[in-house]
N, C-alpha and C positions, 0 to 999 in steps of 0.2 A: 263963291267956291274957292277962288284964288285967295281971298282974304282968310278963309278958314285954314287953308294949307299954310299960309304964311304964319298964322297964329300958332299952328302946331309946330312949325319949324322953330319959331321963337321960343315956345315952351320947351321943346327938346333941347334947344341950345342952353336955356337957363338951367334945366335939370342937369345937363352935362357939366355946367359950371358949379352947381351946388353939390353934385355927387361925384367924388373922385375915387377911383379904385385902382388897385394894382395887384398883380399876382406875383408871388415870391416863392422860390424854392430854396430851402436852406438845409444844411447837413449838420447834424449834431453827433457828438461822440461821447461814449461813456468811459469811465475809468478802466473798464475791462475790454476796451477797443470794440464795443458794439457801435454800429453806425445806423442812424435814423435819418432818412431823407424825407423831408416834409415839404409839401406844396400847399400853399394857402393863398387866399385872396383877402385883402383888407380894404374895406369900403367905408367911406365917410360921407354921410349925408347930413350936412349941417353939424349938429352936435352928436348925432348918432354914429357909433362905430360898429361895424359888423366884421367879425373875423370868421371866415368860412374855410374850413379845412377841405382840401380837394383830394389829396392823395398822400399816402405814407408808405415808405418801403423800408424794411428792416434788414440789416446785414449783421448777423451775430458774430462776435469775436470768438476766438478759440475756446475760451473758458465756457461760455454758454453753449457753444456748438457741441462740446463734449457732454454737457449736462442735459441738453434738451435736443430732441430730434425734430428739426424743422422749426418753423415759426408759426404754425397753425394756432397754437394755444398761447402765444406770446403777443401781447397787445401793447399799444402805446397809449398811456393815460396822462391826463392832467386834472388838477383838482381846483375847485373854486371855494371850498371850505374843508377844514380838517376836523374830524370828530368821529364819534361812534355812530354807526348806521345799523338799523334794525335788520334789513333784508340782505345785507352783503357784508362780507368780512374781508379786511385787508391785513396782511402780515408782511414781515420783511422790513425793508427800510421805511423810515418815517418820511412821508411826502411833505412838500411845501405847496401852499396854495398860490394861485396866480397873483401877480403884483400889478394891479391896475393903476393908472395914473391918479394923482391926487385929485380929490373932488369929483371923482367919477361916480355916476349913479348906476348901480348894478344890482339886479335882483338875483340872489343866489339860487342855484338849482336845488331841487328837492333831494337828488341823489348825492350831489357834491362832487361827482367825478364825471369825466367825459372820456370816451374811447375814440381816439383819433381815426381808427379804421372805419368808424361809422360816420365819418365826415360831419362832425357836429358844427353848429353855428353858435358863436359867442357874441353877444350884443351888449353894449352899454352906452351911456351918454356922458358927455363931458360938459361940465358947467363953464369951463374956461377953455380957451384955445391955446394955452401955454404948453400943454403936454406934447411931447414928441414921440414917445414910445412907451411900451409896457412889456412886461416879462411873463412868459408862460413856461414854467418848469415842466419838462416832459420826462416821463418815467416808463421803463420797460417793466411789464408785469406778466407773470405766468398764471394762467387760469388753472387752479388746482381742482376745480369741480365743486358742486354744491354751493354756488355763489361765494366762492373764495378765491381772491386774487393774492398772489405773493409778489410784492414789489421787489424786483431784482436790483435795479440801479437807477440812478439819475443820469439822463443823457444830455444834461446841460439845460440852460434856459434859452428858450426861443425868444429872441429879442425882436418884437414886432414894431416896426416904425410906422407911425400914422401917415396916411397918404399925403396930407398937406405939409408934412415936414420936409424942408429943403435938404437935399443931399449934400455931400461934401463940397464945400466951396474952396476958393483959393486961400481963404484965411483959416482953413481948418487945420487942426493938428491932431496927431494920433497919440492916444494915451494907452499904455499897456494895462489891460484889465486883469491879467493873470488869473483866469478862472480856475476853480478847483476841478470842475468837469470840463474837458476840452470841447470846443465847438469848431465848426469850420472856419469861423472868424476868430482869430486869436487876439484881435484888437477891436476896440469900440471907438468909432469916430465921434468926437465931441466938438461941436462948433465953438468958435470963440465968441460964444454968446452966453451971458450969465443966465438967461432963462433956461437954456438947455442943461446947464449945471444944476440949476434949481430943480428942474424936472427929474433929472437922474437921482438927485438927492431925495426927492419926495418918493420916487419909486423904491429906492432902497429903504427909506424909513417905513413905508407901508409893508414892504416884504419882511423886514426885520421884526416889526411890531406884530405882524400876523404869525410869525414863526415862534416868537418867544414863549407864548403860553404852552406850546407843545414840547418844550425842552424839559425833559424829566431827569436827566443825569448828565454828569460831565464825562468826557468832553462834549460840548454842544456839537450840532451838525456842522460839518466842515464848510458847507455852503453858507451857513449863517455866519460863521466866523469870518469867512472871506468877504461877505457883504459888509460886515462891521469894519473890516480893515479898509475896504474901498471907501466907505462913508467917512472914516476918519481922514483919509487922504484927500477926499473931496471937500471937506469942511473948510479948508483954507481958501478955496476958490469961490465960496458962497458969499455974496454981498447982501443978500436979502436977510435982514435981521430976524424976521419971523421964522424963516426956514433954518437959519443958523441956530435959533433957539430950539426949534423942533429937533434938530440934530443932537443938540446937547441933551434934550429930554430923552431921545431915543437911546443915546449912548449911556445915559444914566439908568434907564430901564434895563438895558443890556447888562451893565455892571451890577445893578441890583439883583437881577435874575441870576447872574453868575455867582454872586456872594450867597444868594439863597441856596443855590445848588451846592456850593461849597459847604455851607452849613449843614445842608441835608446829608451830603456825603460824609462830613465829619461826624455828624450824629449817627449816621448808619454804621460807620466804622467803629465809633464808640460803642454803639449797641452790639455790634458783632463781637468786639473784644470783650464786652461785659458778658455776653452770652457764652462765649468760649471759656472765660474765666469761671463762670458758674458751672457750666457743663463739665469742666475738668475736675470739679470737686468730688471727692469720694469719701473722705474721712471727716471727722469732727474738726480736726485741726485745719483742713482745707477750707471748710465753710467759715470757720472763725477768721482765717486769714482773708478770705474774700470779703467778709463784712468789714474788716479793719481797713483793707486797701480800697474798697469801693463803698464808702458810706452812702453815696447817692445812687448806687446801682439799682437796676430794675428788679434784681432778685434778692435784695437784702432781707425782706420778710421771709421769702422762701428759704434762704440760707439759715436764718435764725430758727425757723421751724425745723429745718433739718438738724440743726445743732441740738435743739430740745429733744427731738426724736431720738438722736443718737445717744444723748445723755440718758434718757429714759431706758434705752436699750442696754446701755452699759450698766445702769443700776440693776436692771432686771437680770442681766447676765451675771453680775456680781452676787445678787441674792441667790440666783440659781446655783452659782458656784459654791456659795456657803452652804446651801442646802445639800448639794452633792457631797461636800466635805463631811458634813454631819452624818449623812447617811452612810458614807464610807467608813467613818469612825464606828458608828453603830454596827454596821455590817462586819467590820473587822473584829469588834468585840464578840459579836454573836458567832462569827466564824471561829475565833479562838476558843470560845466556850464549847462549841460543837466539836472542835478538834480535840479539846481536852476530854470531853465526855466520850467521844469516839475512841480516843486513845485508851481511856479507862476501860471502856467496854471491850476493846480489842485485847487489852492486857488481861482482863478477866477471862475472856475466851481463851487466851493463850495459857493462862494459869490453869484453867479447867482442863484444857487439852493436855497440859504438862502433867497435871495430877492424874488424869486418866491414863496417860502413857506410863507414869510411874506405877500406878496401881496394876496396870496390865503387865508391866515388867515384873512387879512383885509376884503377881499371880502366876506369871509364866515361870518365874524362878521357883515358886512354891511347887508348881506342878512338876517342874523338872526335878526338884529335890525329892518330891514324893515318888516320882517315877523312878528316880535313881535308887531311892530307899527300897521301893517295892521290888525293883530288879535285884537289888542286893540281897534283900530278904529271900526272894524267890531263889536266888542262886545259892544262898546259904542253905535254904531248905532242901534244895535239890542235892546240894553237897552232902548234907547230913543224911538225907534219905539214901543217897547212893552209898554213903559210908556204912550206914546201918545194914543196907541190903547186902553190901559186900561182906560185912562181918557175919551176917546171918548165913550168906551163901558159904563163906569160908568155914563157919562153924559147922554147917551141915555137912560140908565135904569132909571136914575132920572127923565128924561123927561116923559118916559113912565109911571113911577109910579105917577108922578104929574098929568098926563092926566087922568089916571085911577081914581085917587082920585076925580078929578073934576067931572068926569062923574058920579061917585057914589054920589057925593054931589048934583048933579043937577038932580038926578032922581026924586026928589019930585017936582021939578019945571018943569020937562019935558023939560027943556031947556038944550040945549047943547051949551056950550061955547067953542069956539075954539080959 
């Protein structure tokens, strides 16, 4: 029994020697003054490394406090691979995956992301014992609903030191890391040991190479640019020729990617200018000028087709104009003829009306003359009649007076002479 207990104690002692663990609390800051306080434990059992997140607390800066009420829908995330996912959507800032040590054996998760509030466990194995730390970029993300997270900002890289890594010794020196995203540690302690420089360089190489495929436009991510600057500064301290060569290859890949993005940007700008030049054309002369100034443009055939179309339209308009001119001439001639005929007809009507007026005037004059003659004759007749009547009356009176005188004269003779 005692021997069994002694065996258990020895086994426990050996396990304690083989498995070393430590719990760490670190504080990270974002560019917008958000603060993330993370507590985690890092355990190493032989070649196996377990990173277990214990707790996380978020303190939003003024910018995000004004934009979001509370932190219920704001989560702390990190990623082990970057790409398109079927069941969930990420928008906002482009994230960076974790940078594990060189020659680490790790099986990527199916989702590709972890929520620190859910206290995830990250495990991997190391083939060599030269690694000292690895980096976990932490992001604040707002849950928009319907499996959609909007990545708000990077809260810096959580630098996790492996349990068996010695802490700062008397021979250590401090190197300013000048991180783009601030963290609670403004400086990274680097041992005066070439292996640690090598490990830091390998971590940077892995991180840079994993980020390069997701750079789609210039400028590249500020964190990536900073890592490249740190790697360039670190290259002079590297004595391992293989790692030195890998740094050159990484920097060459970075420069090649940058030139590729520059070419893509130049091509995009050229395409944009070409599109603007073509879209600004409205006349035949504009399209001809575009073809002349952009012989290799993407819209040359379209411009030529537009020129042909406008030329055909001009010819059609010219033919239509000629036809309108001919019809105007014909119409003018017909109108002149109609005006002439109309004038003749009107003149004839006027002549007829004048003749009728003259005939009427003649008839009226004749009637007036006849009436005047009739009146004159009637007056003359009345005058002669009156004159004859007067003469007869006078002659009768004379006869009567003569007869009376004779009677008077014959009274004495009592004779009557008739």
